[in-house]
Phi, psi and omega in degrees: 000107178237079187290343188256356183221152178289330174188166183266150173242129182255123180274173184293350174260016173068028174271132181270126184247131176232146176290158181232173185245347182268080175197164175217154177275128179269157183289342172269017174094348181280159171260127177260120173286122183253018179290315183234174184294342184292331177047055181299136180252120191235138165282168179307123175095345184280145174260153174282174184294337177289350175077337186254359179243132192210156180269115170230122184055044173075025182199157181273132178236150171270123192262005183229030179293129176082003183245143184226159174277350177142168185233133174219150171265127185235160161292142184292340177294345179286345188293319002258138176225117184255351186232028181225102179052051184309136172089002188262156176276149186224127183276124185244139173206164176214180173245238170218162177085172183198151175264009164245162181239045187300120177299338189249024186300127185278345182236041185305326182298336179259304185295325181265002178303136175239017183242126171297340182288353174291329184277078188278345185233141186242139178199133175286161174316307185295329173290325172296313181297319173292326176291317181300318182292313175303326181275359174084011173288133183273351178203171181236134172260131172261106194202189186072302167238176194278123179299340179309324192269344171248048182318308190287319179299311178308309183294320172300320179295314182300317177301314179295324178296311182304320183291339181253009179074024179253140185265161182245135178238121176260127174254111198212157174275354183063028185259091186205151183283162184306304185301300179298333171300311176305308178300318178301310188283350168298344187247359180257148177260329184206158181209143160247124185254130178273119176258089200282342180188169173243034179230126177298324180300315177299309179303322181294311187284322189251348180236349181069028178226201181222157185283315195295329175292332175286320175302321181293325181290321175301311179296325185292309175308314180289317191272329192245354184233170163257010183296129173281135181217146176240164176245145174229129175239115175281121189262119176249123182313125180074007180244313183219032194237017179278156183300319179300315177286319181293322174303314184286324180293310182286341171287319176300316180300320180294317193280335186254330184242340178103153184297340183274358184281110182301145182224122177253124181249105196251152181280134173279149171227140184317135182200150174047252185262009177238062181273351182273352181268140180281163179298163179281132183286149179300326184288337173295312181298313179300324179290316178301317175297321176298321178299311181300318183289320177305322183273017165094357174298126186272337187231095183234133185230145173267130183244159184067014180228157182256101181209105183303318184297311182277001174258355183266163174254132188239148177298125181293342190263298188260348170092358179298145170288111186278312182229105177274137180226140166244105189065237177258012184261127177275124181240353174214142179222110182235044180245146171283176178294342176263009175077035180246148174302130179293341184268320182241353179072015175289142181279147174255127179295142177148186175237106184243148165258169183303328180233152179282161170289166180233035178296320182080209188261009185294144172239121188237113179293142181230133169258132188266003184305324178289349181259357185279000000 
């Protein structure tokens, strides 16, 4: 299924190349990619900063269609999504490259890769969808690196998944232009969006991007789609963890996205080009969660730490623990089949089935050769 290209082209390194549609010809002869706000202007043969979109034969192509850095079955809570099919397994995969340059990237071996050898597994959209269904996965996650940059491949996989009754989840930084954004999310069922900071200075210095396009993506998801989405902010000591910034960010979320928007405030661990920063103290996460709750957000979670209370979902009305979690393991379930609190009947925002899944905290590596 190649809905974006007339045919695929295979180069000598067995990388699948397909034409794309989000580009324009500049007056100086370069081709400008218009997928994301970076708008890379490329001479013939050049690759964009993302590494996977390039100028070949006077057009922008995707060079990694059908290639993946690997497939794993994860608990959906690991994405993290706490209000979308809790307890169910999700088939996760990514490709290579990224359109941001986050100095603190937790998946730098994949997102910062410039080697095609990283793409060790190959699979058609139909193969991925069939594998997910046979493996009992309720959804497929486009993750590890940002699916924005493998736009065409992700959409084709999502179409194939929908035909098999499997849902699609985007794990993304939300850095994408309006037209491709609308096309992309027509095929997604859920998303976790990284709101890396509420500071333009932070975005410019540490991610090589800008804040406003990410806020526009979040507002678009709320106002224009039925996609279930949650937000993650990685709290880095001394960079984005002040009371002032956290207060501004969570107030904005309440006013622009609503009190039912789940927020995951996660602990930083030294990574890639930020090895000099200490891990985030647990007390910083708890302080941040308190600020978010004081600003009216109903579902706030501390991530990347083992704490049952701050990782569980509580009723916003009576306080009952609705979904108890120990890490990624569900230990308590107090929701009716309609997603209501069993004690006071208040609704819990989310996408729920009558019973939670029982996948637990397992992580299972999958090879898709047997499903081809």
